[in-house]
FIKOLZA-1660 file (N, C-alpha, C; in steps of 0.1 Angstrom, whole numbers, plus 5000, padded with zeros to 4 digits):
% residues 83
   i   px   py   pz ch aa at
   1 6664 7063 4747  A  X  N
   1 6654 7056 4739  A  X CA
   1 6643 7051 4747  A  X  C
   2 6631 7052 4743  A  X  N
   2 6619 7048 4750  A  X CA
   2 6610 7040 4741  A  X  C
   3 6602 7031 4746  A  X  N
   3 6593 7024 4738  A  X CA
   3 6579 7028 4742  A  X  C
   4 6570 7030 4732  A  X  N
   4 6556 7034 4734  A  X CA
   4 6547 7022 4737  A  X  C
   5 6549 7012 4728  A  X  N
   5 6541 6999 4730  A  X CA
   5 6551 6988 4726  A  X  C
   6 6546 6976 4727  A  X  N
   6 6554 6965 4723  A  X CA
   6 6556 6964 4708  A  X  C
   7 6548 6972 4701  A  X  N
   7 6549 6971 4686  A  X CA
   7 6555 6984 4680  A  X  C
   8 6559 6993 4688  A  X  N
   8 6565 7005 4683  A  X CA
   8 6578 7009 4691  A  X  C
   9 6586 7016 4684  A  X  N
   9 6599 7020 4691  A  X CA
   9 6600 7035 4689  A  X  C
  10 6605 7042 4699  A  X  N
  10 6606 7057 4699  A  X CA
  10 6620 7061 4703  A  X  C
  11 6626 7070 4695  A  X  N
  11 6639 7075 4698  A  X CA
  11 6640 7090 4694  A  X  C
  12 6649 7097 4701  A  X  N
  12 6651 7111 4697  A  X CA
  12 6665 7113 4691  A  X  C
  13 6672 7102 4689  A  X  N
  13 6685 7102 4683  A  X CA
  13 6684 7102 4668  A  X  C
  14 6688 7113 4661  A  X  N
  14 6686 7114 4647  A  X CA
  14 6692 7103 4639  A  X  C
  15 6705 7100 4642  A  X  N
  15 6712 7091 4633  A  X CA
  15 6708 7076 4636  A  X  C
  16 6704 7073 4648  A  X  N
  16 6698 7060 4651  A  X CA
  16 6685 7059 4643  A  X  C
  17 6677 7069 4643  A  X  N
  17 6664 7069 4635  A  X CA
  17 6667 7068 4621  A  X  C
  18 6678 7074 4615  A  X  N
  18 6681 7072 4601  A  X CA
  18 6685 7058 4598  A  X  C
  19 6693 7052 4607  A  X  N
  19 6696 7038 4605  A  X CA
  19 6684 7028 4605  A  X  C
  20 6675 7031 4614  A  X  N
  20 6663 7023 4615  A  X CA
  20 6654 7025 4602  A  X  C
  21 6653 7037 4598  A  X  N
  21 6645 7040 4586  A  X CA
  21 6652 7034 4574  A  X  C
  22 6665 7035 4573  A  X  N
  22 6672 7029 4562  A  X CA
  22 6672 7014 4562  A  X  C
  23 6668 7008 4573  A  X  N
  23 6666 6994 4574  A  X CA
  23 6652 6989 4569  A  X  C
  24 6645 6998 4562  A  X  N
  24 6632 6995 4557  A  X CA
  24 6621 6994 4568  A  X  C
  25 6623 7001 4579  A  X  N
  25 6613 7001 4589  A  X CA
  25 6604 7013 4587  A  X  C
  26 6591 7012 4589  A  X  N
  26 6582 7023 4586  A  X CA
  26 6582 7033 4598  A  X  C
  27 6584 7045 4594  A  X  N
  27 6583 7056 4604  A  X CA
  27 6568 7060 4605  A  X  C
  28 6563 7058 4617  A  X  N
  28 6549 7060 4619  A  X CA
  28 6545 7075 4621  A  X  C
  29 6554 7082 4629  A  X  N
  29 6551 7096 4631  A  X CA
  29 6563 7102 4638  A  X  C
  30 6562 7115 4639  A  X  N
  30 6572 7123 4647  A  X CA
  30 6563 7130 4658  A  X  C
  31 6568 7130 4670  A  X  N
  31 6561 7136 4681  A  X CA
  31 6571 7146 4687  A  X  C
  32 6565 7157 4691  A  X  N
  32 6573 7168 4698  A  X CA
  32 6569 7167 4712  A  X  C
  33 6578 7163 4721  A  X  N
  33 6574 7162 4735  A  X CA
  33 6579 7173 4743  A  X  C
  34 6589 7180 4739  A  X  N
  34 6593 7193 4744  A  X CA
  34 6595 7202 4733  A  X  C
  35 6598 7215 4736  A  X  N
  35 6600 7224 4725  A  X CA
  35 6614 7222 4718  A  X  C
  36 6622 7214 4725  A  X  N
  36 6636 7212 4720  A  X CA
  36 6638 7199 4712  A  X  C
  37 6630 7188 4715  A  X  N
  37 6632 7175 4709  A  X CA
  37 6621 7170 4701  A  X  C
  38 6624 7163 4691  A  X  N
  38 6615 7156 4683  A  X CA
  38 6617 7141 4684  A  X  C
  39 6607 7133 4687  A  X  N
  39 6609 7118 4688  A  X CA
  39 6604 7112 4675  A  X  C
  40 6611 7102 4670  A  X  N
  40 6608 7094 4659  A  X CA
  40 6601 7081 4663  A  X  C
  41 6589 7078 4659  A  X  N
  41 6582 7066 4663  A  X CA
  41 6582 7056 4651  A  X  C
  42 6587 7044 4653  A  X  N
  42 6588 7034 4642  A  X CA
  42 6579 7022 4645  A  X  C
  43 6575 7016 4634  A  X  N
  43 6566 7004 4634  A  X CA
  43 6576 6992 4636  A  X  C
  44 6581 6990 4647  A  X  N
  44 6591 6979 4650  A  X CA
  44 6591 6977 4665  A  X  C
  45 6592 6965 4669  A  X  N
  45 6593 6962 4684  A  X CA
  45 6606 6967 4689  A  X  C
  46 6606 6971 4702  A  X  N
  46 6618 6975 4708  A  X CA
  46 6629 6965 4707  A  X  C
  47 6626 6952 4708  A  X  N
  47 6636 6942 4707  A  X CA
  47 6643 6942 4694  A  X  C
  48 6635 6943 4683  A  X  N
  48 6641 6943 4670  A  X CA
  48 6649 6956 4667  A  X  C
  49 6644 6967 4672  A  X  N
  49 6650 6980 4671  A  X CA
  49 6664 6979 4678  A  X  C
  50 6664 6974 4690  A  X  N
  50 6677 6972 4697  A  X CA
  50 6687 6964 4690  A  X  C
  51 6682 6954 4682  A  X  N
  51 6691 6945 4674  A  X CA
  51 6698 6953 4663  A  X  C
  52 6690 6962 4657  A  X  N
  52 6695 6971 4646  A  X CA
  52 6705 6980 4652  A  X  C
  53 6702 6986 4664  A  X  N
  53 6711 6996 4670  A  X CA
  53 6724 6989 4675  A  X  C
  54 6723 6977 4680  A  X  N
  54 6735 6970 4684  A  X CA
  54 6744 6967 4672  A  X  C
  55 6738 6963 4661  A  X  N
  55 6746 6960 4649  A  X CA
  55 6753 6973 4645  A  X  C
  56 6746 6985 4646  A  X  N
  56 6752 6998 4643  A  X CA
  56 6764 7000 4651  A  X  C
  57 6762 6999 4664  A  X  N
  57 6774 7001 4674  A  X CA
  57 6785 6991 4672  A  X  C
  58 6782 6979 4668  A  X  N
  58 6792 6969 4665  A  X CA
  58 6799 6970 4652  A  X  C
  59 6794 6980 4644  A  X  N
  59 6799 6983 4630  A  X CA
  59 6796 6971 4621  A  X  C
  60 6785 6964 4624  A  X  N
  60 6781 6953 4616  A  X CA
  60 6768 6955 4608  A  X  C
  61 6762 6967 4609  A  X  N
  61 6750 6970 4602  A  X CA
  61 6753 6973 4588  A  X  C
  62 6748 6965 4579  A  X  N
  62 6751 6967 4564  A  X CA
  62 6739 6973 4558  A  X  C
  63 6740 6985 4553  A  X  N
  63 6729 6992 4546  A  X CA
  63 6734 6997 4533  A  X  C
  64 6726 6997 4522  A  X  N
  64 6730 7004 4510  A  X CA
  64 6731 7019 4513  A  X  C
  65 6742 7025 4509  A  X  N
  65 6745 7039 4512  A  X CA
  65 6733 7048 4507  A  X  C
  66 6728 7045 4496  A  X  N
  66 6717 7053 4491  A  X CA
  66 6705 7053 4501  A  X  C
  67 6702 7042 4507  A  X  N
  67 6691 7041 4517  A  X CA
  67 6694 7050 4528  A  X  C
  68 6706 7050 4533  A  X  N
  68 6710 7058 4545  A  X CA
  68 6709 7073 4541  A  X  C
  69 6714 7077 4530  A  X  N
  69 6713 7091 4525  A  X CA
  69 6698 7096 4524  A  X  C
  70 6690 7087 4518  A  X  N
  70 6676 7090 4516  A  X CA
  70 6669 7091 4529  A  X  C
  71 6672 7083 4539  A  X  N
  71 6666 7083 4552  A  X CA
  71 6670 7096 4559  A  X  C
  72 6682 7100 4558  A  X  N
  72 6686 7113 4564  A  X CA
  72 6679 7125 4558  A  X  C
  73 6677 7125 4545  A  X  N
  73 6670 7136 4539  A  X CA
  73 6655 7135 4543  A  X  C
  74 6649 7124 4543  A  X  N
  74 6635 7123 4547  A  X CA
  74 6633 7127 4561  A  X  C
  75 6641 7123 4570  A  X  N
  75 6640 7128 4584  A  X CA
  75 6641 7143 4586  A  X  C
  76 6651 7149 4579  A  X  N
  76 6653 7163 4579  A  X CA
  76 6640 7170 4574  A  X  C
  77 6635 7165 4563  A  X  N
  77 6623 7171 4557  A  X CA
  77 6611 7170 4566  A  X  C
  78 6610 7159 4572  A  X  N
  78 6598 7157 4582  A  X CA
  78 6600 7166 4594  A  X  C
  79 6612 7167 4599  A  X  N
  79 6615 7176 4611  A  X CA
  79 6611 7190 4608  A  X  C
  80 6616 7195 4596  A  X  N
  80 6613 7209 4593  A  X CA
  80 6598 7212 4589  A  X  C
  81 6591 7201 4585  A  X  N
  81 6577 7202 4582  A  X CA
  81 6569 7204 4594  A  X  C
  82 6574 7198 4605  A  X  N
  82 6566 7198 4618  A  X CA
  82 6569 7211 4626  A  X  C
  83 6579 7219 4622  A  X  N
  83 6582 7231 4630  A  X CA
  83 6572 7242 4628  A  X  C
% end
């Protein structure tokens, strides 16, 4: 995971991106940095993003399942739209 600025967070991990999106964080854009990977750029500071990710890994991130499913579908749609 990398950060672009202090106010945005970038990751290529699909499921981490889905968790962040399902947490009501705005997806700013997708960027393709190599022919193999798409990066998801969010409108969130790296510190706050890491807090969400840590909760995920600690199994303490509580999300409505519908939000997570919709986030997965939205990311897949956006990925395929950029190809």
